[in-house]
PDB file with SEQRES, HELIX, SHEET and CRYST1 records, atoms N, CA, C and O in Angstrom:
SEQRES   1 A   86  MET ILE PHE GLY ASN LYS ARG SER GLU ILE GLU ILE LEU          
SEQRES   2 A   86  ALA GLN MET LEU ASN SER ALA LYS ASN LYS VAL LYS LYS          
SEQRES   3 A   86  THR ASN LEU LEU TYR SER THR ASN ILE SER TYR SER ASN          
SEQRES   4 A   86  PHE ILE LYS TYR PHE ASN PHE LEU LEU GLU LYS GLU PHE          
SEQRES   5 A   86  ILE GLU GLU LYS ASP GLY ASN PRO SER GLY LYS ILE TYR          
SEQRES   6 A   86  ASN ILE THR ILE LYS GLY GLU LYS PHE LEU ASP CYS ILE          
SEQRES   7 A   86  ASN THR LEU LEU LYS GLU LEU LYS                              
HELIX    1 AA1 GLU A    9  ALA A   20  1                                  12    
HELIX    2 AA2 LYS A   26  THR A   33  1                                   8    
HELIX    3 AA3 TYR A   37  GLU A   49  1                                  13    
HELIX    4 AA4 ILE A   69  LEU A   85  1                                  17    
SHEET    1 AA1 2 ILE A  53  LYS A  56  0                                        
SHEET    2 AA1 2 ILE A  64  ILE A  67 -1                                        
CRYST1    1.000    1.000    1.000  90.00  90.00  90.00 P 1           1          
ATOM      1  N   MET A   1       0.837  -1.166   0.000  1.00  0.00           N  
ATOM      2  CA  MET A   1       0.000   0.000   0.000  1.00  0.00           C  
ATOM      3  C   MET A   1       0.886   1.235   0.000  1.00  0.00           C  
ATOM      4  O   MET A   1       1.620   1.504   0.951  1.00  0.00           O  
ATOM      5  N   ILE A   2       0.795   1.952  -1.064  1.00  0.00           N  
ATOM      6  CA  ILE A   2       1.707   3.057  -1.271  1.00  0.00           C  
ATOM      7  C   ILE A   2       1.302   4.300  -0.486  1.00  0.00           C  
ATOM      8  O   ILE A   2       2.115   4.867   0.242  1.00  0.00           O  
ATOM      9  N   PHE A   3       0.050   4.723  -0.631  1.00  0.00           N  
ATOM     10  CA  PHE A   3      -0.359   6.013  -0.087  1.00  0.00           C  
ATOM     11  C   PHE A   3      -1.432   5.920   0.989  1.00  0.00           C  
ATOM     12  O   PHE A   3      -2.124   6.908   1.238  1.00  0.00           O  
ATOM     13  N   GLY A   4      -1.587   4.818   1.607  1.00  0.00           N  
ATOM     14  CA  GLY A   4      -2.609   4.702   2.636  1.00  0.00           C  
ATOM     15  C   GLY A   4      -2.989   3.259   2.870  1.00  0.00           C  
ATOM     16  O   GLY A   4      -2.214   2.338   2.614  1.00  0.00           O  
ATOM     17  N   ASN A   5      -4.201   3.086   3.363  1.00  0.00           N  
ATOM     18  CA  ASN A   5      -4.668   1.753   3.719  1.00  0.00           C  
ATOM     19  C   ASN A   5      -5.185   0.955   2.532  1.00  0.00           C  
ATOM     20  O   ASN A   5      -5.155  -0.276   2.554  1.00  0.00           O  
ATOM     21  N   LYS A   6      -5.653   1.631   1.508  1.00  0.00           N  
ATOM     22  CA  LYS A   6      -6.208   0.921   0.352  1.00  0.00           C  
ATOM     23  C   LYS A   6      -5.118   0.630  -0.666  1.00  0.00           C  
ATOM     24  O   LYS A   6      -4.172   1.399  -0.839  1.00  0.00           O  
ATOM     25  N   ARG A   7      -5.283  -0.507  -1.335  1.00  0.00           N  
ATOM     26  CA  ARG A   7      -4.340  -0.856  -2.402  1.00  0.00           C  
ATOM     27  C   ARG A   7      -4.607   0.008  -3.627  1.00  0.00           C  
ATOM     28  O   ARG A   7      -5.749   0.366  -3.915  1.00  0.00           O  
ATOM     29  N   SER A   8      -3.554   0.330  -4.329  1.00  0.00           N  
ATOM     30  CA  SER A   8      -3.705   1.075  -5.577  1.00  0.00           C  
ATOM     31  C   SER A   8      -4.115   0.110  -6.687  1.00  0.00           C  
ATOM     32  O   SER A   8      -4.030  -1.109  -6.536  1.00  0.00           O  
ATOM     33  N   GLU A   9      -4.559   0.677  -7.798  1.00  0.00           N  
ATOM     34  CA  GLU A   9      -4.933  -0.154  -8.941  1.00  0.00           C  
ATOM     35  C   GLU A   9      -3.743  -0.973  -9.422  1.00  0.00           C  
ATOM     36  O   GLU A   9      -3.895  -2.132  -9.807  1.00  0.00           O  
ATOM     37  N   ILE A  10      -2.585  -0.383  -9.400  1.00  0.00           N  
ATOM     38  CA  ILE A  10      -1.385  -1.074  -9.878  1.00  0.00           C  
ATOM     39  C   ILE A  10      -1.052  -2.262  -8.964  1.00  0.00           C  
ATOM     40  O   ILE A  10      -0.580  -3.296  -9.436  1.00  0.00           O  
ATOM     41  N   GLU A  11      -1.297  -2.113  -7.668  1.00  0.00           N  
ATOM     42  CA  GLU A  11      -1.058  -3.215  -6.734  1.00  0.00           C  
ATOM     43  C   GLU A  11      -2.056  -4.355  -6.960  1.00  0.00           C  
ATOM     44  O   GLU A  11      -1.701  -5.526  -6.831  1.00  0.00           O  
ATOM     45  N   ILE A  12      -3.283  -4.017  -7.292  1.00  0.00           N  
ATOM     46  CA  ILE A  12      -4.289  -5.040  -7.585  1.00  0.00           C  
ATOM     47  C   ILE A  12      -3.921  -5.782  -8.863  1.00  0.00           C  
ATOM     48  O   ILE A  12      -4.026  -7.007  -8.923  1.00  0.00           O  
ATOM     49  N   LEU A  13      -3.489  -5.047  -9.884  1.00  0.00           N  
ATOM     50  CA  LEU A  13      -3.049  -5.687 -11.129  1.00  0.00           C  
ATOM     51  C   LEU A  13      -1.871  -6.621 -10.869  1.00  0.00           C  
ATOM     52  O   LEU A  13      -1.817  -7.725 -11.412  1.00  0.00           O  
ATOM     53  N   ALA A  14      -0.933  -6.180 -10.040  1.00  0.00           N  
ATOM     54  CA  ALA A  14       0.227  -7.014  -9.709  1.00  0.00           C  
ATOM     55  C   ALA A  14      -0.217  -8.294  -9.006  1.00  0.00           C  
ATOM     56  O   ALA A  14       0.304  -9.372  -9.295  1.00  0.00           O  
ATOM     57  N   GLN A  15      -1.169  -8.183  -8.090  1.00  0.00           N  
ATOM     58  CA  GLN A  15      -1.679  -9.361  -7.386  1.00  0.00           C  
ATOM     59  C   GLN A  15      -2.316 -10.344  -8.362  1.00  0.00           C  
ATOM     60  O   GLN A  15      -2.107 -11.553  -8.260  1.00  0.00           O  
ATOM     61  N   MET A  16      -3.089  -9.827  -9.300  1.00  0.00           N  
ATOM     62  CA  MET A  16      -3.743 -10.693 -10.286  1.00  0.00           C  
ATOM     63  C   MET A  16      -2.717 -11.382 -11.179  1.00  0.00           C  
ATOM     64  O   MET A  16      -2.843 -12.572 -11.468  1.00  0.00           O  
ATOM     65  N   LEU A  17      -1.710 -10.642 -11.613  1.00  0.00           N  
ATOM     66  CA  LEU A  17      -0.681 -11.232 -12.471  1.00  0.00           C  
ATOM     67  C   LEU A  17       0.132 -12.277 -11.715  1.00  0.00           C  
ATOM     68  O   LEU A  17       0.472 -13.320 -12.273  1.00  0.00           O  
ATOM     69  N   ASN A  18       0.443 -12.007 -10.459  1.00  0.00           N  
ATOM     70  CA  ASN A  18       1.159 -13.001  -9.646  1.00  0.00           C  
ATOM     71  C   ASN A  18       0.337 -14.276  -9.505  1.00  0.00           C  
ATOM     72  O   ASN A  18       0.875 -15.380  -9.594  1.00  0.00           O  
ATOM     73  N   SER A  19      -0.950 -14.125  -9.288  1.00  0.00           N  
ATOM     74  CA  SER A  19      -1.825 -15.292  -9.156  1.00  0.00           C  
ATOM     75  C   SER A  19      -1.927 -16.065 -10.463  1.00  0.00           C  
ATOM     76  O   SER A  19      -2.008 -17.294 -10.457  1.00  0.00           O  
ATOM     77  N   ALA A  20      -1.923 -15.350 -11.581  1.00  0.00           N  
ATOM     78  CA  ALA A  20      -2.059 -15.994 -12.892  1.00  0.00           C  
ATOM     79  C   ALA A  20      -0.819 -16.790 -13.282  1.00  0.00           C  
ATOM     80  O   ALA A  20      -0.852 -17.539 -14.259  1.00  0.00           O  
ATOM     81  N   LYS A  21       0.262 -16.644 -12.543  1.00  0.00           N  
ATOM     82  CA  LYS A  21       1.456 -17.460 -12.801  1.00  0.00           C  
ATOM     83  C   LYS A  21       1.164 -18.936 -12.544  1.00  0.00           C  
ATOM     84  O   LYS A  21       1.822 -19.813 -13.104  1.00  0.00           O  
ATOM     85  N   ASN A  22       0.171 -19.203 -11.693  1.00  0.00           N  
ATOM     86  CA  ASN A  22      -0.153 -20.566 -11.279  1.00  0.00           C  
ATOM     87  C   ASN A  22      -1.262 -21.205 -12.095  1.00  0.00           C  
ATOM     88  O   ASN A  22      -1.808 -22.232 -11.692  1.00  0.00           O  
ATOM     89  N   LYS A  23      -1.610 -20.614 -13.242  1.00  0.00           N  
ATOM     90  CA  LYS A  23      -2.663 -21.156 -14.108  1.00  0.00           C  
ATOM     91  C   LYS A  23      -3.945 -21.392 -13.309  1.00  0.00           C  
ATOM     92  O   LYS A  23      -4.230 -22.514 -12.889  1.00  0.00           O  
ATOM     93  N   VAL A  24      -4.701 -20.337 -13.108  1.00  0.00           N  
ATOM     94  CA  VAL A  24      -5.858 -20.373 -12.222  1.00  0.00           C  
ATOM     95  C   VAL A  24      -7.165 -20.184 -12.978  1.00  0.00           C  
ATOM     96  O   VAL A  24      -7.190 -19.695 -14.107  1.00  0.00           O  
ATOM     97  N   LYS A  25      -8.246 -20.584 -12.325  1.00  0.00           N  
ATOM     98  CA  LYS A  25      -9.581 -20.308 -12.832  1.00  0.00           C  
ATOM     99  C   LYS A  25      -9.931 -18.863 -12.484  1.00  0.00           C  
ATOM    100  O   LYS A  25      -9.319 -18.245 -11.613  1.00  0.00           O  
ATOM    101  N   LYS A  26     -10.920 -18.352 -13.182  1.00  0.00           N  
ATOM    102  CA  LYS A  26     -11.355 -16.971 -12.972  1.00  0.00           C  
ATOM    103  C   LYS A  26     -11.771 -16.743 -11.513  1.00  0.00           C  
ATOM    104  O   LYS A  26     -11.449 -15.708 -10.929  1.00  0.00           O  
ATOM    105  N   THR A  27     -12.477 -17.700 -10.936  1.00  0.00           N  
ATOM    106  CA  THR A  27     -12.927 -17.578  -9.550  1.00  0.00           C  
ATOM    107  C   THR A  27     -11.752 -17.485  -8.589  1.00  0.00           C  
ATOM    108  O   THR A  27     -11.768 -16.673  -7.664  1.00  0.00           O  
ATOM    109  N   ASN A  28     -10.737 -18.309  -8.803  1.00  0.00           N  
ATOM    110  CA  ASN A  28      -9.561 -18.263  -7.939  1.00  0.00           C  
ATOM    111  C   ASN A  28      -8.817 -16.939  -8.077  1.00  0.00           C  
ATOM    112  O   ASN A  28      -8.266 -16.418  -7.107  1.00  0.00           O  
ATOM    113  N   LEU A  29      -8.811 -16.409  -9.284  1.00  0.00           N  
ATOM    114  CA  LEU A  29      -8.192 -15.110  -9.522  1.00  0.00           C  
ATOM    115  C   LEU A  29      -8.950 -14.027  -8.756  1.00  0.00           C  
ATOM    116  O   LEU A  29      -8.340 -13.138  -8.163  1.00  0.00           O  
ATOM    117  N   LEU A  30     -10.265 -14.104  -8.771  1.00  0.00           N  
ATOM    118  CA  LEU A  30     -11.100 -13.165  -8.012  1.00  0.00           C  
ATOM    119  C   LEU A  30     -10.804 -13.270  -6.522  1.00  0.00           C  
ATOM    120  O   LEU A  30     -10.598 -12.255  -5.856  1.00  0.00           O  
ATOM    121  N   TYR A  31     -10.780 -14.482  -5.999  1.00  0.00           N  
ATOM    122  CA  TYR A  31     -10.525 -14.680  -4.573  1.00  0.00           C  
ATOM    123  C   TYR A  31      -9.157 -14.147  -4.162  1.00  0.00           C  
ATOM    124  O   TYR A  31      -8.998 -13.629  -3.057  1.00  0.00           O  
ATOM    125  N   SER A  32      -8.181 -14.272  -5.039  1.00  0.00           N  
ATOM    126  CA  SER A  32      -6.824 -13.835  -4.688  1.00  0.00           C  
ATOM    127  C   SER A  32      -6.726 -12.322  -4.522  1.00  0.00           C  
ATOM    128  O   SER A  32      -5.841 -11.828  -3.823  1.00  0.00           O  
ATOM    129  N   THR A  33      -7.636 -11.585  -5.167  1.00  0.00           N  
ATOM    130  CA  THR A  33      -7.580 -10.124  -5.093  1.00  0.00           C  
ATOM    131  C   THR A  33      -8.389  -9.551  -3.942  1.00  0.00           C  
ATOM    132  O   THR A  33      -8.113  -8.448  -3.471  1.00  0.00           O  
ATOM    133  N   ASN A  34      -9.386 -10.300  -3.489  1.00  0.00           N  
ATOM    134  CA  ASN A  34     -10.240  -9.863  -2.388  1.00  0.00           C  
ATOM    135  C   ASN A  34     -10.901  -8.508  -2.686  1.00  0.00           C  
ATOM    136  O   ASN A  34     -10.908  -7.612  -1.841  1.00  0.00           O  
ATOM    137  N   ILE A  35     -11.452  -8.375  -3.895  1.00  0.00           N  
ATOM    138  CA  ILE A  35     -12.201  -7.176  -4.276  1.00  0.00           C  
ATOM    139  C   ILE A  35     -13.575  -7.609  -4.777  1.00  0.00           C  
ATOM    140  O   ILE A  35     -13.817  -8.797  -4.992  1.00  0.00           O  
ATOM    141  N   SER A  36     -14.463  -6.651  -4.960  1.00  0.00           N  
ATOM    142  CA  SER A  36     -15.810  -6.976  -5.439  1.00  0.00           C  
ATOM    143  C   SER A  36     -15.748  -7.514  -6.867  1.00  0.00           C  
ATOM    144  O   SER A  36     -14.796  -7.260  -7.605  1.00  0.00           O  
ATOM    145  N   TYR A  37     -16.780  -8.258  -7.235  1.00  0.00           N  
ATOM    146  CA  TYR A  37     -16.822  -8.844  -8.573  1.00  0.00           C  
ATOM    147  C   TYR A  37     -16.836  -7.760  -9.647  1.00  0.00           C  
ATOM    148  O   TYR A  37     -16.165  -7.896 -10.671  1.00  0.00           O  
ATOM    149  N   SER A  38     -17.589  -6.693  -9.426  1.00  0.00           N  
ATOM    150  CA  SER A  38     -17.667  -5.630 -10.437  1.00  0.00           C  
ATOM    151  C   SER A  38     -16.312  -4.964 -10.650  1.00  0.00           C  
ATOM    152  O   SER A  38     -15.951  -4.654 -11.785  1.00  0.00           O  
ATOM    153  N   ASN A  39     -15.567  -4.741  -9.589  1.00  0.00           N  
ATOM    154  CA  ASN A  39     -14.215  -4.184  -9.733  1.00  0.00           C  
ATOM    155  C   ASN A  39     -13.279  -5.199 -10.375  1.00  0.00           C  
ATOM    156  O   ASN A  39     -12.449  -4.849 -11.214  1.00  0.00           O  
ATOM    157  N   PHE A  40     -13.420  -6.450  -9.976  1.00  0.00           N  
ATOM    158  CA  PHE A  40     -12.577  -7.503 -10.533  1.00  0.00           C  
ATOM    159  C   PHE A  40     -12.716  -7.579 -12.049  1.00  0.00           C  
ATOM    160  O   PHE A  40     -11.715  -7.680 -12.758  1.00  0.00           O  
ATOM    161  N   ILE A  41     -13.942  -7.530 -12.547  1.00  0.00           N  
ATOM    162  CA  ILE A  41     -14.186  -7.638 -13.989  1.00  0.00           C  
ATOM    163  C   ILE A  41     -13.476  -6.522 -14.748  1.00  0.00           C  
ATOM    164  O   ILE A  41     -12.957  -6.746 -15.842  1.00  0.00           O  
ATOM    165  N   LYS A  42     -13.450  -5.332 -14.177  1.00  0.00           N  
ATOM    166  CA  LYS A  42     -12.767  -4.206 -14.815  1.00  0.00           C  
ATOM    167  C   LYS A  42     -11.280  -4.521 -15.001  1.00  0.00           C  
ATOM    168  O   LYS A  42     -10.737  -4.330 -16.089  1.00  0.00           O  
ATOM    169  N   TYR A  43     -10.629  -5.000 -13.950  1.00  0.00           N  
ATOM    170  CA  TYR A  43      -9.201  -5.334 -14.021  1.00  0.00           C  
ATOM    171  C   TYR A  43      -8.959  -6.561 -14.901  1.00  0.00           C  
ATOM    172  O   TYR A  43      -8.016  -6.597 -15.692  1.00  0.00           O  
ATOM    173  N   PHE A  44      -9.815  -7.549 -14.753  1.00  0.00           N  
ATOM    174  CA  PHE A  44      -9.689  -8.788 -15.515  1.00  0.00           C  
ATOM    175  C   PHE A  44      -9.765  -8.515 -17.015  1.00  0.00           C  
ATOM    176  O   PHE A  44      -8.933  -8.999 -17.783  1.00  0.00           O  
ATOM    177  N   ASN A  45     -10.763  -7.741 -17.427  1.00  0.00           N  
ATOM    178  CA  ASN A  45     -10.911  -7.409 -18.848  1.00  0.00           C  
ATOM    179  C   ASN A  45      -9.725  -6.601 -19.362  1.00  0.00           C  
ATOM    180  O   ASN A  45      -9.283  -6.797 -20.494  1.00  0.00           O  
ATOM    181  N   PHE A  46      -9.212  -5.700 -18.541  1.00  0.00           N  
ATOM    182  CA  PHE A  46      -8.028  -4.928 -18.925  1.00  0.00           C  
ATOM    183  C   PHE A  46      -6.852  -5.861 -19.206  1.00  0.00           C  
ATOM    184  O   PHE A  46      -6.173  -5.724 -20.223  1.00  0.00           O  
ATOM    185  N   LEU A  47      -6.617  -6.810 -18.299  1.00  0.00           N  
ATOM    186  CA  LEU A  47      -5.489  -7.736 -18.472  1.00  0.00           C  
ATOM    187  C   LEU A  47      -5.664  -8.610 -19.711  1.00  0.00           C  
ATOM    188  O   LEU A  47      -4.692  -8.889 -20.413  1.00  0.00           O  
ATOM    189  N   LEU A  48      -6.880  -9.038 -19.983  1.00  0.00           N  
ATOM    190  CA  LEU A  48      -7.144  -9.837 -21.190  1.00  0.00           C  
ATOM    191  C   LEU A  48      -6.960  -9.008 -22.460  1.00  0.00           C  
ATOM    192  O   LEU A  48      -6.318  -9.454 -23.412  1.00  0.00           O  
ATOM    193  N   GLU A  49      -7.527  -7.799 -22.469  1.00  0.00           N  
ATOM    194  CA  GLU A  49      -7.445  -6.937 -23.656  1.00  0.00           C  
ATOM    195  C   GLU A  49      -6.003  -6.566 -23.995  1.00  0.00           C  
ATOM    196  O   GLU A  49      -5.632  -6.493 -25.167  1.00  0.00           O  
ATOM    197  N   LYS A  50      -5.200  -6.334 -22.971  1.00  0.00           N  
ATOM    198  CA  LYS A  50      -3.797  -5.962 -23.182  1.00  0.00           C  
ATOM    199  C   LYS A  50      -2.905  -7.182 -23.393  1.00  0.00           C  
ATOM    200  O   LYS A  50      -1.698  -7.053 -23.594  1.00  0.00           O  
ATOM    201  N   GLU A  51      -3.513  -8.371 -23.345  1.00  0.00           N  
ATOM    202  CA  GLU A  51      -2.811  -9.646 -23.527  1.00  0.00           C  
ATOM    203  C   GLU A  51      -1.731  -9.887 -22.465  1.00  0.00           C  
ATOM    204  O   GLU A  51      -0.668 -10.438 -22.752  1.00  0.00           O  
ATOM    205  N   PHE A  52      -2.034  -9.459 -21.228  1.00  0.00           N  
ATOM    206  CA  PHE A  52      -1.144  -9.737 -20.105  1.00  0.00           C  
ATOM    207  C   PHE A  52      -1.470 -11.094 -19.478  1.00  0.00           C  
ATOM    208  O   PHE A  52      -0.625 -11.712 -18.830  1.00  0.00           O  
ATOM    209  N   ILE A  53      -2.713 -11.546 -19.684  1.00  0.00           N  
ATOM    210  CA  ILE A  53      -3.104 -12.908 -19.322  1.00  0.00           C  
ATOM    211  C   ILE A  53      -3.790 -13.513 -20.537  1.00  0.00           C  
ATOM    212  O   ILE A  53      -4.275 -12.798 -21.414  1.00  0.00           O  
ATOM    213  N   GLU A  54      -3.824 -14.851 -20.574  1.00  0.00           N  
ATOM    214  CA  GLU A  54      -4.474 -15.533 -21.688  1.00  0.00           C  
ATOM    215  C   GLU A  54      -5.358 -16.650 -21.163  1.00  0.00           C  
ATOM    216  O   GLU A  54      -5.124 -17.213 -20.093  1.00  0.00           O  
ATOM    217  N   GLU A  55      -6.370 -16.947 -21.943  1.00  0.00           N  
ATOM    218  CA  GLU A  55      -7.315 -18.006 -21.610  1.00  0.00           C  
ATOM    219  C   GLU A  55      -6.834 -19.306 -22.227  1.00  0.00           C  
ATOM    220  O   GLU A  55      -6.476 -19.357 -23.404  1.00  0.00           O  
ATOM    221  N   LYS A  56      -6.828 -20.350 -21.422  1.00  0.00           N  
ATOM    222  CA  LYS A  56      -6.430 -21.677 -21.895  1.00  0.00           C  
ATOM    223  C   LYS A  56      -7.617 -22.612 -21.785  1.00  0.00           C  
ATOM    224  O   LYS A  56      -8.228 -22.733 -20.723  1.00  0.00           O  
ATOM    225  N   ASP A  57      -7.941 -23.270 -22.882  1.00  0.00           N  
ATOM    226  CA  ASP A  57      -9.000 -24.281 -22.873  1.00  0.00           C  
ATOM    227  C   ASP A  57      -8.378 -25.645 -22.593  1.00  0.00           C  
ATOM    228  O   ASP A  57      -7.165 -25.770 -22.424  1.00  0.00           O  
ATOM    229  N   GLY A  58      -9.215 -26.639 -22.550  1.00  0.00           N  
ATOM    230  CA  GLY A  58      -8.706 -27.989 -22.385  1.00  0.00           C  
ATOM    231  C   GLY A  58      -8.897 -28.552 -20.998  1.00  0.00           C  
ATOM    232  O   GLY A  58      -8.715 -29.752 -20.792  1.00  0.00           O  
ATOM    233  N   ASN A  59      -9.258 -27.722 -20.046  1.00  0.00           N  
ATOM    234  CA  ASN A  59      -9.517 -28.208 -18.704  1.00  0.00           C  
ATOM    235  C   ASN A  59     -11.002 -28.557 -18.618  1.00  0.00           C  
ATOM    236  O   ASN A  59     -11.842 -27.688 -18.854  1.00  0.00           O  
ATOM    237  N   PRO A  60     -11.349 -29.799 -18.288  1.00  0.00           N  
ATOM    238  CA  PRO A  60     -12.759 -30.196 -18.254  1.00  0.00           C  
ATOM    239  C   PRO A  60     -13.590 -29.434 -17.219  1.00  0.00           C  
ATOM    240  O   PRO A  60     -14.811 -29.349 -17.353  1.00  0.00           O  
ATOM    241  N   SER A  61     -12.950 -28.886 -16.203  1.00  0.00           N  
ATOM    242  CA  SER A  61     -13.708 -28.191 -15.162  1.00  0.00           C  
ATOM    243  C   SER A  61     -13.815 -26.685 -15.404  1.00  0.00           C  
ATOM    244  O   SER A  61     -14.328 -25.972 -14.542  1.00  0.00           O  
ATOM    245  N   GLY A  62     -13.355 -26.186 -16.531  1.00  0.00           N  
ATOM    246  CA  GLY A  62     -13.504 -24.765 -16.830  1.00  0.00           C  
ATOM    247  C   GLY A  62     -12.259 -24.155 -17.440  1.00  0.00           C  
ATOM    248  O   GLY A  62     -11.224 -24.809 -17.569  1.00  0.00           O  
ATOM    249  N   LYS A  63     -12.377 -22.903 -17.809  1.00  0.00           N  
ATOM    250  CA  LYS A  63     -11.268 -22.196 -18.435  1.00  0.00           C  
ATOM    251  C   LYS A  63     -10.205 -21.845 -17.401  1.00  0.00           C  
ATOM    252  O   LYS A  63     -10.506 -21.549 -16.245  1.00  0.00           O  
ATOM    253  N   ILE A  64      -8.971 -21.888 -17.846  1.00  0.00           N  
ATOM    254  CA  ILE A  64      -7.820 -21.569 -17.008  1.00  0.00           C  
ATOM    255  C   ILE A  64      -7.161 -20.315 -17.582  1.00  0.00           C  
ATOM    256  O   ILE A  64      -7.115 -20.126 -18.798  1.00  0.00           O  
ATOM    257  N   TYR A  65      -6.657 -19.472 -16.701  1.00  0.00           N  
ATOM    258  CA  TYR A  65      -5.982 -18.246 -17.124  1.00  0.00           C  
ATOM    259  C   TYR A  65      -4.538 -18.275 -16.652  1.00  0.00           C  
ATOM    260  O   TYR A  65      -4.225 -18.696 -15.539  1.00  0.00           O  
ATOM    261  N   ASN A  66      -3.673 -17.810 -17.542  1.00  0.00           N  
ATOM    262  CA  ASN A  66      -2.236 -17.870 -17.297  1.00  0.00           C  
ATOM    263  C   ASN A  66      -1.605 -16.547 -17.711  1.00  0.00           C  
ATOM    264  O   ASN A  66      -2.060 -15.907 -18.659  1.00  0.00           O  
ATOM    265  N   ILE A  67      -0.573 -16.144 -17.010  1.00  0.00           N  
ATOM    266  CA  ILE A  67       0.161 -14.932 -17.371  1.00  0.00           C  
ATOM    267  C   ILE A  67       0.928 -15.181 -18.676  1.00  0.00           C  
ATOM    268  O   ILE A  67       1.423 -16.284 -18.908  1.00  0.00           O  
ATOM    269  N   THR A  68       1.022 -14.162 -19.515  1.00  0.00           N  
ATOM    270  CA  THR A  68       1.770 -14.267 -20.770  1.00  0.00           C  
ATOM    271  C   THR A  68       3.175 -13.698 -20.572  1.00  0.00           C  
ATOM    272  O   THR A  68       3.478 -13.128 -19.524  1.00  0.00           O  
ATOM    273  N   ILE A  69       4.013 -13.853 -21.567  1.00  0.00           N  
ATOM    274  CA  ILE A  69       5.356 -13.261 -21.507  1.00  0.00           C  
ATOM    275  C   ILE A  69       5.238 -11.743 -21.395  1.00  0.00           C  
ATOM    276  O   ILE A  69       5.968 -11.105 -20.636  1.00  0.00           O  
ATOM    277  N   LYS A  70       4.314 -11.179 -22.159  1.00  0.00           N  
ATOM    278  CA  LYS A  70       4.067  -9.735 -22.088  1.00  0.00           C  
ATOM    279  C   LYS A  70       3.616  -9.349 -20.674  1.00  0.00           C  
ATOM    280  O   LYS A  70       4.022  -8.311 -20.150  1.00  0.00           O  
ATOM    281  N   GLY A  71       2.784 -10.181 -20.067  1.00  0.00           N  
ATOM    282  CA  GLY A  71       2.320  -9.950 -18.703  1.00  0.00           C  
ATOM    283  C   GLY A  71       3.443 -10.038 -17.688  1.00  0.00           C  
ATOM    284  O   GLY A  71       3.478  -9.269 -16.728  1.00  0.00           O  
ATOM    285  N   GLU A  72       4.367 -10.976 -17.897  1.00  0.00           N  
ATOM    286  CA  GLU A  72       5.515 -11.103 -16.994  1.00  0.00           C  
ATOM    287  C   GLU A  72       6.400  -9.866 -17.059  1.00  0.00           C  
ATOM    288  O   GLU A  72       6.907  -9.407 -16.035  1.00  0.00           O  
ATOM    289  N   LYS A  73       6.586  -9.327 -18.256  1.00  0.00           N  
ATOM    290  CA  LYS A  73       7.378  -8.100 -18.407  1.00  0.00           C  
ATOM    291  C   LYS A  73       6.686  -6.928 -17.718  1.00  0.00           C  
ATOM    292  O   LYS A  73       7.331  -6.119 -17.051  1.00  0.00           O  
ATOM    293  N   PHE A  74       5.369  -6.847 -17.887  1.00  0.00           N  
ATOM    294  CA  PHE A  74       4.595  -5.790 -17.239  1.00  0.00           C  
ATOM    295  C   PHE A  74       4.679  -5.921 -15.720  1.00  0.00           C  
ATOM    296  O   PHE A  74       4.833  -4.921 -15.018  1.00  0.00           O  
ATOM    297  N   LEU A  75       4.579  -7.147 -15.212  1.00  0.00           N  
ATOM    298  CA  LEU A  75       4.677  -7.390 -13.775  1.00  0.00           C  
ATOM    299  C   LEU A  75       6.048  -6.987 -13.250  1.00  0.00           C  
ATOM    300  O   LEU A  75       6.144  -6.413 -12.166  1.00  0.00           O  
ATOM    301  N   ASP A  76       7.100  -7.273 -13.988  1.00  0.00           N  
ATOM    302  CA  ASP A  76       8.445  -6.847 -13.587  1.00  0.00           C  
ATOM    303  C   ASP A  76       8.520  -5.327 -13.473  1.00  0.00           C  
ATOM    304  O   ASP A  76       9.117  -4.797 -12.536  1.00  0.00           O  
ATOM    305  N   CYS A  77       7.911  -4.632 -14.429  1.00  0.00           N  
ATOM    306  CA  CYS A  77       7.889  -3.161 -14.388  1.00  0.00           C  
ATOM    307  C   CYS A  77       7.114  -2.658 -13.169  1.00  0.00           C  
ATOM    308  O   CYS A  77       7.545  -1.723 -12.496  1.00  0.00           O  
ATOM    309  N   ILE A  78       5.977  -3.281 -12.894  1.00  0.00           N  
ATOM    310  CA  ILE A  78       5.173  -2.901 -11.730  1.00  0.00           C  
ATOM    311  C   ILE A  78       5.977  -3.109 -10.450  1.00  0.00           C  
ATOM    312  O   ILE A  78       6.019  -2.231  -9.588  1.00  0.00           O  
ATOM    313  N   ASN A  79       6.616  -4.274 -10.328  1.00  0.00           N  
ATOM    314  CA  ASN A  79       7.387  -4.573  -9.118  1.00  0.00           C  
ATOM    315  C   ASN A  79       8.530  -3.590  -8.928  1.00  0.00           C  
ATOM    316  O   ASN A  79       8.818  -3.187  -7.801  1.00  0.00           O  
ATOM    317  N   THR A  80       9.185  -3.199 -10.018  1.00  0.00           N  
ATOM    318  CA  THR A  80      10.256  -2.206  -9.942  1.00  0.00           C  
ATOM    319  C   THR A  80       9.698  -0.870  -9.468  1.00  0.00           C  
ATOM    320  O   THR A  80      10.285  -0.218  -8.605  1.00  0.00           O  
ATOM    321  N   LEU A  81       8.575  -0.469 -10.027  1.00  0.00           N  
ATOM    322  CA  LEU A  81       7.933   0.780  -9.637  1.00  0.00           C  
ATOM    323  C   LEU A  81       7.541   0.763  -8.165  1.00  0.00           C  
ATOM    324  O   LEU A  81       7.826   1.712  -7.435  1.00  0.00           O  
ATOM    325  N   LEU A  82       6.894  -0.306  -7.727  1.00  0.00           N  
ATOM    326  CA  LEU A  82       6.459  -0.400  -6.333  1.00  0.00           C  
ATOM    327  C   LEU A  82       7.645  -0.397  -5.379  1.00  0.00           C  
ATOM    328  O   LEU A  82       7.579   0.189  -4.298  1.00  0.00           O  
ATOM    329  N   LYS A  83       8.719  -1.048  -5.778  1.00  0.00           N  
ATOM    330  CA  LYS A  83       9.927  -1.084  -4.951  1.00  0.00           C  
ATOM    331  C   LYS A  83      10.502   0.323  -4.780  1.00  0.00           C  
ATOM    332  O   LYS A  83      10.938   0.690  -3.689  1.00  0.00           O  
ATOM    333  N   GLU A  84      10.502   1.104  -5.852  1.00  0.00           N  
ATOM    334  CA  GLU A  84      11.033   2.469  -5.807  1.00  0.00           C  
ATOM    335  C   GLU A  84      10.151   3.402  -4.981  1.00  0.00           C  
ATOM    336  O   GLU A  84      10.648   4.353  -4.378  1.00  0.00           O  
ATOM    337  N   LEU A  85       8.861   3.139  -4.952  1.00  0.00           N  
ATOM    338  CA  LEU A  85       7.935   4.008  -4.230  1.00  0.00           C  
ATOM    339  C   LEU A  85       7.898   3.746  -2.731  1.00  0.00           C  
ATOM    340  O   LEU A  85       7.380   4.564  -1.971  1.00  0.00           O  
ATOM    341  N   LYS A  86       8.436   2.629  -2.306  1.00  0.00           N  
ATOM    342  CA  LYS A  86       8.411   2.298  -0.866  1.00  0.00           C  
ATOM    343  C   LYS A  86       9.541   2.946  -0.129  1.00  0.00           C  
ATOM    344  O   LYS A  86       9.667   2.772   1.083  1.00  0.00           O  
TER     345      LYS A  86                                                      
END                                                                             
């Protein structure tokens, strides 16, 4: 938390990308962020549109989401930024 008690948008994105390293379902990604569903969808769609995460089919129990190489680079940039701000 950079400027107070609430997490910034960038910190929420970082949490989602870190969770997506483990090839997770959408629900697990939501739980990992601990935010409302409506807020989650906003961040989730952003990550999909920017191709920072990708959807993987083939799992009989539902779609799986995984971080992309582009997403890993973005996460590295976020982590560097957060480290400098602390």
